[in-house]
C-alpha positions in Angstrom: 151.8 74.2 87.5 151.5 70.6 88.6 148.1 69.2 87.3 146.5 66.9 89.4 144.9 63.7 87.7 141.7 62.2 88.6 139.3 59.6 87.0 137.8 61.2 83.2 133.9 62.1 84.3 132.4 62.7 80.9 128.9 62.9 83.2 130.3 65.9 85.1 131.7 67.4 82.1 128.5 67.4 80.7 126.9 69.0 84.0 129.3 71.8 83.8 128.6 72.3 79.9 124.9 72.4 80.8 125.0 75.0 83.5 127.4 77.1 81.3 125.0 77.0 78.7 122.2 78.0 80.8 123.9 80.8 82.4 125.2 82.0 79.1 121.6 82.2 77.8 120.7 83.9 80.7 123.4 86.3 80.6 122.8 87.3 77.2 119.0 88.3 78.2 120.3 91.1 80.8 120.2 94.7 79.7 123.6 96.0 79.3 123.9 99.1 81.2 126.7 100.7 83.4 125.0 98.9 86.8 124.8 95.3 84.9 128.3 95.8 83.2 130.0 94.0 86.2 127.9 90.9 86.0 127.6 90.7 82.4 131.3 90.4 82.1 131.9 88.2 84.8 129.3 86.0 83.7 130.5 85.6 80.3 133.8 85.3 81.4 132.9 82.1 83.9 130.9 80.5 81.0 133.7 80.2 78.9 136.2 79.1 81.7 133.5 76.2 82.5 133.7 75.3 78.4 137.4 74.6 79.4 137.1 73.2 82.6 134.7 70.4 81.0 137.5 69.5 79.1 140.1 69.1 81.5 137.3 67.2 83.8 136.8 64.8 80.6 140.4 63.9 80.4 140.5 63.7 84.2 142.7 66.6 85.0 141.7 69.3 87.9 142.4 72.6 87.2 144.6 74.8 89.6 143.9 78.4 88.4 141.7 80.2 85.5 144.8 79.8 83.3 144.4 76.0 82.4 141.0 76.0 81.1 141.8 78.9 79.1 144.7 77.4 77.4 142.6 74.1 76.8 139.9 76.1 75.0 142.8 78.1 73.1 143.7 74.6 71.5 140.3 73.9 70.0 140.0 74.5 66.2 136.8 76.2 65.5 136.1 79.4 62.9 134.5 82.2 64.9 133.8 85.7 63.6 136.0 87.3 66.6 139.1 85.7 68.0 138.7 83.5 70.8 141.9 84.8 72.3 139.8 87.9 73.4 138.4 85.7 76.2 141.9 86.4 77.6 140.5 89.7 77.9 137.8 89.0 79.8 139.8 87.2 82.4 141.7 90.1 83.1 138.8 92.5 83.2 136.8 90.0 85.6 140.3 89.7 88.0 140.2 93.8 87.9 136.6 93.4 88.8 137.1 91.1 91.9 140.3 92.1 93.1 140.5 95.8 92.3 137.1 96.9 92.7 137.3 97.7 88.7 133.8 99.1 87.6 133.1 98.3 84.0 131.3 100.1 81.5 128.5 99.5 79.2 130.6 99.4 76.1 132.6 96.8 78.1 129.6 95.1 78.5 128.5 95.3 75.0 131.8 94.1 73.4 132.0 91.2 76.1 128.4 90.1 74.6 129.5 90.6 70.7 132.2 88.0 71.7 129.9 85.9 73.4 127.4 85.9 70.5 130.5 85.1 68.3 132.4 82.6 69.7 130.2 80.8 72.6 128.0 78.6 70.5 130.7 77.2 68.1 133.0 76.5 71.0 130.2 74.9 72.6 129.7 72.5 70.0 133.7 71.3 69.6 133.8 71.1 73.2 130.9 68.5 73.1 132.7 67.1 70.0 136.1 66.7 71.9 134.4 65.0 74.9 132.7 62.9 72.4 129.1 64.1 73.2 126.5 63.3 70.6 124.2 66.2 70.7 121.1 64.6 69.8 121.4 62.2 72.7 122.2 64.9 74.9 120.8 67.8 74.3 123.1 69.0 76.9 121.0 67.9 80.0 122.6 66.4 83.2 
């Protein structure tokens, strides 16, 4: 896949991080059940994808698919209680939801929530460091 080069955009990367963090905070307030599983899984996946996308935007790379942001995210060295490689499973579930009408169950949403609670904040912190965002000065506001 050919990566399209653009100008590195730290401000846009920060906006993406802010949106991702805000959406994750909201999604984690949703009650997990069979009816909400669809939205919980898709939202959690998108929040992780946005973290990877912010890394690419900060580097001046425009991604053409969902694999590039996830691959960028997998390069980050971070210690979490669950493997960040499990995010790819969320990608596949989200794909099945969007394109094949898959109806996830509460247990799958609970697993996505567990993954988000274990991995999102540590990844967010490391992504901010990679981009060069000082936590105390940005407070993740655009």
